[in-house]
C-alpha positions in Angstrom: 77.4 117.3 95.4 80.5 117.0 93.2 82.5 115.5 96.1 79.7 113.0 96.8 79.8 111.7 93.2 83.6 111.5 93.2 83.6 109.7 96.6 81.0 107.2 95.4 83.0 106.5 92.2 86.2 106.1 94.3 84.4 103.6 96.6 83.0 101.6 93.6 86.5 101.5 92.0 88.0 100.4 95.3 85.5 97.6 95.8 86.0 96.5 92.2 89.8 96.4 92.8 89.4 94.5 96.0 87.3 91.8 94.3 89.5 91.4 91.2 92.8 91.6 93.0 92.0 89.9 96.3 94.9 87.5 96.2 97.5 90.2 95.6 96.1 92.1 98.6 96.3 88.9 100.7 99.9 88.3 99.6 100.8 91.9 100.7 99.1 91.4 104.0 101.0 88.1 104.6 104.3 89.9 103.9 103.5 93.0 106.0 102.1 91.2 109.0 105.4 89.8 110.3 107.1 93.1 109.9 104.3 94.8 111.8 104.7 92.2 114.6 108.4 92.8 114.7 108.0 96.6 115.0 105.3 96.2 117.7 107.5 93.7 119.6 110.5 96.0 119.6 108.5 99.0 120.8 106.9 96.9 123.5 110.2 95.6 124.6 111.8 99.0 124.8 108.8 100.4 126.7 109.1 97.5 129.2 112.8 98.1 129.7 112.2 101.8 130.3 109.5 101.1 132.9 111.5 98.6 134.8 114.6 100.7 135.3 116.8 98.1 133.8 118.7 100.7 131.8 119.6 102.6 134.9 120.9 99.4 136.5 123.1 98.6 133.5 124.5 102.2 133.4 125.3 102.1 137.1 127.1 98.8 136.9 129.1 100.0 133.9 130.3 103.0 135.8 128.9 105.5 133.3 127.2 107.8 135.8 127.1 111.4 134.9 125.8 114.6 136.3 122.1 114.7 136.6 119.6 117.4 137.4 117.9 117.1 140.8 114.4 115.7 140.6 111.4 117.2 142.4 111.9 114.9 145.4 115.6 116.0 145.8 115.1 119.6 145.0 115.0 120.7 148.6 118.4 119.1 149.3 120.0 121.1 146.5 118.6 124.4 147.6 120.1 124.3 151.2 
């Protein structure tokens, strides 16, 4: 019962704060939105590069090939 009273009071204070300080919240959202878009775009771009194999092509063309472990497909070739 005590947690319900505290929760209700917290909700009331939050709604009061949202109504009284709405423009401050809007200003913060306007500032955070471009940063969130930038972070989302970077993550999406890196995920796309990983899925296309572009990184492997760049590494091969630069001559930076190193030793790699055999994959499941090539495992039989290594065991013979």
